[in-house]
Residue, then its C-alpha position, 0 to 999 in steps of 0.5 A: x754486659x755479661x755476654x760482651x764478657x762472655x764474649x771477650x773471653x771465648x776470644x782470647x782462649x781462641x787467641x790462647x790456643x791458636x797461639x799453642x797451634x803454632x808452638x806444637x805444629x811450627x805452622x804460620x796459618x796459627x801465628x796469623x789466626x792467634x793475631x786476627x783474633x788477638x786484633x778482634x778481641x782488643x776491637x770488641x774490648x775496646x767497643x764494650x768500654x765506649x758504651x760503658x762509657x756512653x752509659x756513663x755521660x747518658x746518666x750524667x746528662 
């Protein structure tokens, strides 16, 4: 669980850094990379919560 939280945190930090790079340089590639990282951060977060829900359901059975 800790590893998943660290990965999600690092992805969020990378997205913030990409958007900061876009703000400084004005290059569109940093914005595109930032949105791509945000997308994968959301996917990994949803997967993390799906695992938590699956564990709860397994405990109930």
